[in-house]
VOFILUM-691308 format. One record per atom (N, C-alpha, C, O): residue in one letter; atom name; z, x, y; residue number from 0. Coordinates in nm, 2 decimals. Atoms other than C-alpha are relative to their C-alpha. Layout:
! VOFILUM-691308
  r   a      zz      xx      yy    k
  a  CA       Z       X       Y  NUM
...
! end
This chain:
! VOFILUM-691308
  r   a      zz      xx      yy    k
  x   N   -0.01    0.11   -0.11    0
  x  CA   -0.01    0.00   -0.01    0
  x   C    0.00    0.10    0.13    0
  x   O    0.05    0.21    0.12    0
  x   N    0.01   -0.07   -0.13    1
  x  CA   -0.07    0.12    0.36    1
  x   C    0.12   -0.03    0.07    1
  x   O    0.17   -0.14    0.08    1
  x   N   -0.13    0.01   -0.08    2
  x  CA    0.22    0.19    0.58    2
  x   C   -0.03   -0.09    0.12    2
  x   O   -0.14   -0.10    0.17    2
  x   N    0.02    0.09   -0.11    3
  x  CA    0.30   -0.04    0.86    3
  x   C   -0.05    0.08    0.11    3
  x   O   -0.13    0.03    0.18    3
  x   N    0.04   -0.06   -0.11    4
  x  CA    0.26    0.22    1.11    4
  x   C   -0.16    0.03    0.02    4
  x   O   -0.22    0.05    0.13    4
  x   N    0.15   -0.04    0.00    5
  x  CA   -0.11    0.29    1.01    5
  x   C   -0.10   -0.11    0.00    5
  x   O   -0.22   -0.09    0.01    5
  x   N    0.08    0.12    0.04    6
  x  CA   -0.23   -0.08    0.96    6
  x   C    0.02   -0.11    0.12    6
  x   O    0.12   -0.11    0.19    6
  x   N   -0.01    0.12   -0.09    7
  x  CA   -0.29   -0.38    1.19    7
  x   C    0.05   -0.11   -0.08    7
  x   O    0.05   -0.12   -0.20    7
  x   N   -0.07    0.13    0.05    8
  x  CA   -0.11   -0.72    1.13    8
  x   C   -0.09   -0.06   -0.10    8
  x   O   -0.04   -0.09   -0.21    8
  x   N    0.10    0.08    0.09    9
  x  CA   -0.41   -0.88    0.95    9
  x   C   -0.03    0.09   -0.11    9
  x   O   -0.06    0.03   -0.21    9
  x   N    0.03   -0.06    0.12   10
  x  CA   -0.46   -0.59    0.71   10
  x   C    0.11    0.02   -0.08   10
  x   O    0.10    0.05   -0.20   10
  x   N   -0.11    0.01    0.06   11
  x  CA   -0.10   -0.58    0.64   11
  x   C    0.02   -0.15   -0.09   11
  x   O    0.08   -0.16   -0.20   11
  x   N   -0.02    0.13    0.07   12
  x  CA   -0.11   -0.96    0.56   12
  x   C   -0.09    0.00   -0.13   12
  x   O   -0.05   -0.07   -0.23   12
  x   N    0.11    0.03    0.12   13
  x  CA   -0.40   -0.92    0.31   13
  x   C    0.05    0.09   -0.12   13
  x   O    0.00    0.07   -0.23   13
  x   N   -0.08   -0.09    0.09   14
  x  CA   -0.17   -0.65    0.12   14
  x   C    0.14   -0.09   -0.07   14
  x   O    0.23   -0.05   -0.14   14
  x   N   -0.10    0.08    0.04   15
  x  CA    0.06   -0.95    0.07   15
  x   C   -0.02   -0.13   -0.09   15
  x   O    0.07   -0.19   -0.15   15
  x   N    0.04    0.13    0.06   16
  x  CA   -0.14   -1.23   -0.07   16
  x   C   -0.01    0.01   -0.16   16
  x   O   -0.06    0.10   -0.23   16
  x   N    0.00    0.03    0.14   17
  x  CA   -0.09   -1.35   -0.43   17
  x   C   -0.10   -0.11   -0.01   17
  x   O   -0.07   -0.20    0.06   17
  x   N    0.10    0.09   -0.01   18
  x  CA   -0.39   -1.57   -0.51   18
  x   C    0.01   -0.09   -0.13   18
  x   O    0.05   -0.05   -0.24   18
  x   N    0.02    0.10    0.12   19
  x  CA   -0.45   -1.89   -0.73   19
  x   C   -0.16    0.02   -0.03   19
  x   O   -0.24    0.05    0.06   19
  x   N    0.14    0.01    0.06   20
  x  CA   -0.78   -1.90   -0.92   20
  x   C   -0.02   -0.15   -0.02   20
  x   O    0.07   -0.23   -0.05   20
  x   N    0.03    0.15    0.02   21
  x  CA   -0.98   -2.23   -0.95   21
  x   C   -0.03   -0.03   -0.15   21
  x   O   -0.04   -0.15   -0.19   21
  x   N    0.04    0.05    0.14   22
  x  CA   -1.07   -2.21   -1.32   22
  x   C    0.07    0.07   -0.11   22
  x   O    0.15    0.16   -0.08   22
  x   N   -0.05   -0.08    0.11   23
  x  CA   -0.97   -2.09   -1.66   23
  x   C   -0.07    0.14   -0.04   23
  x   O   -0.04    0.21   -0.13   23
  x   N    0.08   -0.13    0.04   24
  x  CA   -1.21   -1.79   -1.65   24
  x   C    0.00    0.08    0.13   24
  x   O    0.03    0.03    0.24   24
  x   N    0.00   -0.08   -0.13   25
  x  CA   -1.24   -1.50   -1.41   25
  x   C   -0.14    0.00    0.02   25
  x   O   -0.21    0.09   -0.03   25
  x   N    0.15    0.03   -0.03   26
  x  CA   -1.58   -1.62   -1.28   26
  x   C   -0.05    0.12    0.10   26
  x   O    0.04    0.21    0.13   26
  x   N    0.03   -0.08   -0.07   27
  x  CA   -1.79   -1.41   -1.06   27
  x   C    0.06    0.02    0.15   27
  x   O    0.08    0.12    0.19   27
  x   N   -0.07    0.02   -0.12   28
  x  CA   -1.65   -1.53   -0.73   28
  x   C    0.16    0.07   -0.01   28
  x   O    0.22    0.14    0.07   28
  x   N   -0.16   -0.04    0.02   29
  x  CA   -1.29   -1.47   -0.87   29
  x   C    0.00    0.16    0.00   29
  x   O    0.07    0.23    0.08   29
  x   N    0.02   -0.15    0.01   30
  x  CA   -1.39   -1.11   -0.97   30
  x   C   -0.04    0.08    0.13   30
  x   O    0.02    0.19    0.16   30
  x   N    0.05   -0.05   -0.13   31
  x  CA   -1.56   -1.03   -0.64   31
  x   C    0.11   -0.01    0.09   31
  x   O    0.12    0.08    0.18   31
  x   N   -0.10    0.03   -0.11   32
  x  CA   -1.26   -1.17   -0.44   32
  x   C    0.11    0.12   -0.04   32
  x   O    0.15    0.20    0.04   32
  x   N   -0.11   -0.12    0.04   33
  x  CA   -1.00   -0.93   -0.65   33
  x   C   -0.07    0.14    0.03   33
  x   O    0.00    0.22    0.09   33
  x   N    0.04   -0.13   -0.04   34
  x  CA   -1.25   -0.64   -0.63   34
  x   C   -0.01    0.05    0.14   34
  x   O   -0.01    0.16    0.18   34
  x   N   -0.01   -0.04   -0.16   35
  x  CA   -1.27   -0.66   -0.27   35
  x   C    0.16    0.02    0.05   35
  x   O    0.17    0.06    0.16   35
  x   N   -0.11    0.00   -0.07   36
  x  CA   -0.90   -0.65   -0.23   36
  x   C    0.08   -0.09    0.05   36
  x   O    0.19   -0.07    0.10   36
  x   N   -0.03    0.11   -0.10   37
  x  CA   -0.84   -0.97   -0.11   37
  x   C    0.16   -0.08   -0.05   37
  x   O    0.22   -0.17    0.01   37
  x   N   -0.14    0.04    0.06   38
  x  CA   -0.51   -1.03   -0.34   38
  x   C    0.05    0.09   -0.07   38
  x   O   -0.02    0.17   -0.13   38
  x   N   -0.06   -0.09    0.08   39
  x  CA   -0.26   -0.83   -0.49   39
  x   C    0.07   -0.03   -0.12   39
  x   O    0.12    0.06   -0.19   39
  x   N   -0.04    0.08    0.13   40
  x  CA   -0.16   -1.08   -0.77   40
  x   C   -0.07   -0.10   -0.02   40
  x   O   -0.15   -0.14    0.06   40
  x   N    0.05    0.13    0.03   41
  x  CA   -0.27   -1.39   -0.94   41
  x   C    0.11   -0.08   -0.05   41
  x   O    0.18   -0.04   -0.13   41
  x   N   -0.08    0.11    0.06   42
  x  CA   -0.06   -1.69   -1.00   42
  x   C   -0.08   -0.08   -0.09   42
  x   O   -0.19   -0.13   -0.04   42
  x   N    0.07    0.12    0.10   43
  x  CA   -0.18   -1.92   -1.31   43
  x   C    0.08   -0.12    0.00   43
  x   O    0.20   -0.14    0.01   43
  x   N   -0.06    0.17    0.00   44
  x  CA   -0.13   -2.30   -1.31   44
  x   C   -0.08   -0.04   -0.12   44
  x   O   -0.15    0.02   -0.19   44
  x   N    0.03    0.11    0.12   45
  x  CA   -0.21   -2.56   -1.57   45
  x   C   -0.16    0.01    0.01   45
  x   O   -0.21    0.03   -0.10   45
  x   N    0.17   -0.01   -0.02   46
  x  CA   -0.60   -2.55   -1.46   46
  x   C   -0.04    0.13   -0.05   46
  x   O   -0.16    0.15   -0.08   46
  x   N    0.03   -0.14    0.05   47
  x  CA   -0.59   -2.19   -1.57   47
  x   C    0.01    0.04   -0.14   47
  x   O   -0.05    0.13   -0.19   47
  x   N   -0.06   -0.04    0.13   48
  x  CA   -0.43   -2.20   -1.90   48
  x   C   -0.03   -0.12   -0.11   48
  x   O    0.00   -0.23   -0.09   48
  x   N    0.02    0.10    0.10   49
  x  CA   -0.53   -2.39   -2.23   49
  x   C    0.08    0.04   -0.12   49
  x   O    0.15   -0.04   -0.18   49
  x   N   -0.07   -0.04    0.14   50
  x  CA   -0.39   -2.18   -2.52   50
  x   C    0.03    0.16    0.01   50
  x   O   -0.02    0.22    0.11   50
  x   N   -0.04   -0.14    0.00   51
  x  CA   -0.26   -1.83   -2.59   51
  x   C   -0.10    0.09    0.00   51
  x   O   -0.09    0.18    0.07   51
  x   N    0.12   -0.09    0.01   52
  x  CA   -0.59   -1.66   -2.68   52
  x   C   -0.07   -0.02    0.14   52
  x   O   -0.11    0.08    0.19   52
  x   N    0.07    0.01   -0.12   53
  x  CA   -0.75   -1.80   -2.36   53
  x   C    0.07    0.07    0.10   53
  x   O    0.00    0.14    0.18   53
  x   N   -0.10   -0.07   -0.09   54
  x  CA   -0.45   -1.68   -2.16   54
  x   C   -0.03    0.15    0.00   54
  x   O   -0.05    0.21    0.11   54
  x   N    0.01   -0.14    0.02   55
  x  CA   -0.48   -1.34   -2.30   55
  x   C   -0.14    0.04    0.05   55
  x   O   -0.15    0.14    0.13   55
  x   N    0.11   -0.03   -0.04   56
  x  CA   -0.86   -1.34   -2.24   56
  x   C   -0.02    0.01    0.15   56
  x   O   -0.09    0.10    0.20   56
  x   N    0.00   -0.01   -0.12   57
  x  CA   -0.82   -1.44   -1.89   57
  x   C    0.09    0.13    0.08   57
  x   O    0.04    0.19    0.17   57
  x   N   -0.08   -0.10   -0.05   58
  x  CA   -0.53   -1.20   -1.81   58
  x   C   -0.07    0.14   -0.01   58
  x   O   -0.05    0.22    0.08   58
  x   N    0.05   -0.11    0.04   59
  x  CA   -0.74   -0.92   -1.97   59
  x   C   -0.11    0.02    0.11   59
  x   O   -0.14    0.13    0.16   59
  x   N    0.12    0.01   -0.09   60
  x  CA   -1.05   -1.02   -1.74   60
  x   C    0.05    0.04    0.14   60
  x   O   -0.01    0.13    0.21   60
  x   N   -0.05   -0.04   -0.13   61
  x  CA   -0.84   -1.02   -1.43   61
  x   C    0.05    0.15    0.02   61
  x   O    0.02    0.22    0.12   61
  x   N   -0.04   -0.15    0.00   62
  x  CA   -0.69   -0.67   -1.51   62
  x   C   -0.12    0.09   -0.02   62
  x   O   -0.11    0.21    0.00   62
  x   N    0.12   -0.08    0.00   63
  x  CA   -1.04   -0.55   -1.58   63
  x   C   -0.04    0.05    0.16   63
  x   O   -0.08    0.17    0.19   63
  x   N    0.03   -0.02   -0.13   64
  x  CA   -1.09   -0.59   -1.21   64
  x   C    0.11    0.05    0.10   64
  x   O    0.08    0.11    0.20   64
  x   N   -0.11   -0.04   -0.07   65
  x  CA   -0.75   -0.54   -1.07   65
  x   C    0.07    0.12   -0.04   65
  x   O    0.14    0.17    0.05   65
  x   N   -0.05   -0.13    0.06   66
  x  CA   -0.65   -0.24   -1.29   66
  x   C    0.11   -0.06   -0.09   66
  x   O    0.16   -0.17   -0.07   66
  x   N   -0.10    0.04    0.12   67
  x  CA   -0.40   -0.24   -1.59   67
  x   C    0.13   -0.04    0.05   67
  x   O    0.21   -0.09   -0.03   67
  x   N   -0.14    0.04   -0.04   68
  x  CA   -0.08   -0.28   -1.36   68
  x   C   -0.02   -0.13    0.08   68
  x   O    0.08   -0.17    0.15   68
  x   N    0.01    0.10   -0.11   69
  x  CA   -0.23   -0.58   -1.16   69
  x   C    0.09   -0.11   -0.05   69
  x   O    0.09   -0.14   -0.17   69
  x   N   -0.11    0.11    0.02   70
  x  CA    0.04   -0.86   -1.15   70
  x   C   -0.08   -0.15   -0.02   70
  x   O   -0.15   -0.20    0.06   70
  x   N    0.05    0.14    0.03   71
  x  CA   -0.05   -1.21   -1.32   71
  x   C    0.13   -0.08   -0.04   71
  x   O    0.20   -0.05   -0.13   71
  x   N   -0.15    0.08    0.02   72
  x  CA    0.24   -1.45   -1.32   72
  x   C   -0.06   -0.16   -0.01   72
  x   O   -0.17   -0.19    0.03   72
  x   N    0.01    0.14    0.01   73
  x  CA    0.26   -1.82   -1.41   73
  x   C    0.09   -0.11    0.02   73
  x   O    0.21   -0.08    0.00   73
  x   N   -0.08    0.12   -0.06   74
  x  CA    0.40   -2.14   -1.29   74
  x   C    0.07   -0.07   -0.12   74
  x   O    0.01   -0.16   -0.17   74
  x   N   -0.07    0.04    0.11   75
  x  CA    0.65   -2.21   -1.56   75
  x   C    0.12   -0.09    0.01   75
  x   O    0.20   -0.10   -0.09   75
  x   N   -0.15    0.05   -0.03   76
  x  CA    0.94   -2.40   -1.41   76
  x   C    0.03   -0.13   -0.07   76
  x   O    0.15   -0.15   -0.07   76
  x   N   -0.03    0.10    0.06   77
  x  CA    0.91   -2.72   -1.60   77
  x   C    0.04   -0.12    0.06   77
  x   O   -0.01   -0.13    0.17   77
  x   N   -0.03    0.12   -0.06   78
  x  CA    1.07   -3.06   -1.50   78
  x   C   -0.13   -0.09    0.03   78
  x   O   -0.23   -0.09   -0.04   78
  x   N    0.10    0.09   -0.03   79
  x  CA    0.85   -3.32   -1.33   79
  x   C   -0.11    0.07    0.05   79
  x   O   -0.21    0.01    0.05   79
  x   N    0.11   -0.06   -0.05   80
  x  CA    0.63   -3.06   -1.18   80
  x   C   -0.04    0.10   -0.10   80
  x   O   -0.08    0.21   -0.06   80
  x   N    0.03   -0.11    0.09   81
  x  CA    0.58   -2.88   -1.52   81
  x   C   -0.15    0.00    0.01   81
  x   O   -0.22   -0.10   -0.02   81
  x   N    0.15   -0.02   -0.01   82
  x  CA    0.22   -2.72   -1.46   82
  x   C   -0.07    0.05   -0.13   82
  x   O   -0.19    0.02   -0.16   82
  x   N    0.09   -0.06    0.12   83
  x  CA    0.15   -2.54   -1.80   83
  x   C    0.09   -0.04   -0.11   83
  x   O    0.22   -0.04   -0.11   83
  x   N   -0.05    0.05    0.12   84
  x  CA    0.22   -2.69   -2.14   84
  x   C    0.07    0.13   -0.07   84
  x   O    0.02    0.24   -0.05   84
  x   N   -0.05   -0.09    0.07   85
  x  CA    0.46   -2.49   -2.37   85
  x   C   -0.09    0.08   -0.10   85
  x   O   -0.07    0.20   -0.13   85
  x   N    0.10   -0.05    0.12   86
  x  CA    0.19   -2.44   -2.65   86
  x   C   -0.09    0.11    0.06   86
  x   O   -0.15    0.19   -0.01   86
  x   N    0.10   -0.09   -0.06   87
  x  CA   -0.02   -2.26   -2.39   87
  x   C    0.05    0.16    0.00   87
  x   O   -0.03    0.25    0.01   87
  x   N   -0.05   -0.13   -0.02   88
  x  CA    0.20   -1.95   -2.37   88
  x   C    0.09    0.08   -0.10   88
  x   O    0.14    0.19   -0.07   88
  x   N   -0.08   -0.05    0.10   89
  x  CA    0.38   -1.89   -2.70   89
  x   C   -0.05    0.13   -0.05   89
  x   O    0.00    0.18   -0.14   89
! end
């Protein structure tokens, strides 16, 4: 990450963005967005996850672009707002 002394506020803001992606695959637009450095992490929601194998494929694809340490997380809080079914992440 660039130090605060050498960056403008808009550039620093870009270093803090964790993105949501629109689909269960890392399509060309998503890959380009990540490759261009527009997000430091991705949050997955129900629309992104269907089963464990698909989840693994998606996270692998995201890390191909973002690097092996690229953070990928999921909204697993449960309750009325449960976004991802339990069987999707076993």
